[in-house]
C-alpha positions as CSV (number, residue, x, y, z in Angstrom):
1,X,-12.6,29.8,-14.5
2,X,-10.8,30.1,-11.2
3,X,-8.4,27.1,-10.3
4,X,-10.1,26.0,-7.1
5,X,-13.4,25.7,-9.0
6,X,-11.6,23.6,-11.8
7,X,-10.0,21.4,-9.2
8,X,-13.5,20.6,-7.4
9,X,-15.1,19.7,-10.5
10,X,-12.1,17.4,-11.4
11,X,-12.5,15.7,-8.1
12,X,-16.1,15.2,-8.2
13,X,-17.2,11.6,-7.6
14,X,-19.9,11.9,-10.5
15,X,-18.1,12.2,-13.7
16,X,-21.2,12.8,-15.7
17,X,-22.0,16.4,-14.0
18,X,-20.7,19.5,-15.8
19,X,-20.3,23.1,-14.6
20,X,-22.7,25.1,-16.7
21,X,-22.4,28.2,-14.6
22,X,-20.4,29.6,-11.8
23,X,-20.6,32.8,-10.0
24,X,-17.8,34.7,-7.5
25,X,-20.0,36.1,-4.6
26,X,-17.1,38.4,-3.2
27,X,-19.0,41.7,-2.8
28,X,-22.3,39.9,-2.4
29,X,-21.0,38.2,0.7
30,X,-19.4,41.5,2.0
31,X,-23.0,42.9,2.2
32,X,-24.2,39.6,4.0
33,X,-21.7,40.1,6.5
34,X,-22.4,43.6,7.0
35,X,-26.2,42.7,7.4
36,X,-25.3,40.0,9.9
37,X,-23.0,42.5,11.7
38,X,-25.9,45.1,12.1
39,X,-28.4,42.4,13.2
40,X,-25.9,41.1,15.6
41,X,-25.5,44.6,17.2
42,X,-29.3,45.2,17.4
43,X,-29.3,42.1,19.5
44,X,-26.0,42.6,21.3
45,X,-27.8,42.6,24.6
46,X,-29.6,39.2,24.5
47,X,-26.4,37.5,23.0
48,X,-24.4,38.8,25.9
49,X,-27.0,37.5,28.3
50,X,-26.9,34.1,26.6
51,X,-23.0,34.0,26.2
52,X,-20.7,36.7,27.8
53,X,-19.1,40.2,26.8
54,X,-15.8,38.0,25.6
55,X,-18.0,36.2,23.1
56,X,-19.8,39.4,21.9
57,X,-16.5,41.3,21.3
58,X,-14.8,38.2,19.4
59,X,-17.9,37.7,17.3
60,X,-18.2,41.5,16.4
61,X,-14.6,41.4,15.4
62,X,-15.0,38.4,13.5
63,X,-17.9,39.8,11.5
64,X,-16.2,43.2,10.9
65,X,-13.1,41.8,9.7
66,X,-14.7,39.1,7.7
67,X,-16.6,42.0,5.7
68,X,-13.5,44.0,5.0
69,X,-11.7,40.7,3.9
70,X,-14.3,40.2,1.3
71,X,-14.7,43.7,0.6
72,X,-11.0,44.6,0.2
73,X,-9.1,41.4,0.2
74,X,-8.7,38.4,-1.7
75,X,-11.5,36.3,0.2
76,X,-14.3,34.9,-2.2
77,X,-17.3,32.6,-2.1
78,X,-17.8,30.7,-5.2
79,X,-21.3,29.4,-6.2
80,X,-21.1,26.3,-8.5
81,X,-24.1,25.1,-10.1
82,X,-23.6,21.5,-11.3
83,X,-26.0,19.7,-14.0
84,X,-25.9,16.4,-15.9
85,X,-27.0,18.5,-19.0
86,X,-25.5,21.8,-19.9
87,X,-28.9,22.9,-21.2
88,X,-30.8,21.9,-18.3
89,X,-29.7,25.1,-16.8
90,X,-31.1,28.4,-17.9
91,X,-28.8,30.9,-19.8
92,X,-29.5,33.7,-17.3
93,X,-30.1,33.4,-13.4
94,X,-33.3,35.4,-13.6
95,X,-35.3,32.4,-12.3
96,X,-33.6,32.9,-9.0
97,X,-34.9,36.5,-8.5
98,X,-38.4,36.7,-10.1
99,X,-41.3,36.0,-8.0
100,X,-39.2,34.4,-5.0
101,X,-42.4,33.6,-3.2
102,X,-43.8,31.8,-6.0
103,X,-40.8,29.5,-6.4
104,X,-40.8,28.8,-2.9
105,X,-44.4,27.9,-2.6
106,X,-43.9,25.7,-5.7
107,X,-41.1,23.8,-4.9
108,X,-42.9,23.0,-1.4
109,X,-46.1,21.8,-3.0
110,X,-44.3,19.4,-5.4
């Protein structure tokens, strides 16, 4: 496991929590930033009307540079899933991606 993750778990205020799973979302976040960049550009005129051209240039630069840092650099996002019992978390993450509408609806009605 990556050292910052170990430090984060060690500093946890609730020692009974364990870390049954973790993920590195480096390339996933690069793709997310690309989508944000594309959506921002598609709404560029509306954003410029609310803010100004300077903001538009800075935000475009930030999104583009961030994507490239995640894609080609050492930047990463870590997703930690904590649990009191190690067997409370499924062995795979398939449940996150199968029938997403069902899970959202189910959680909302529970």
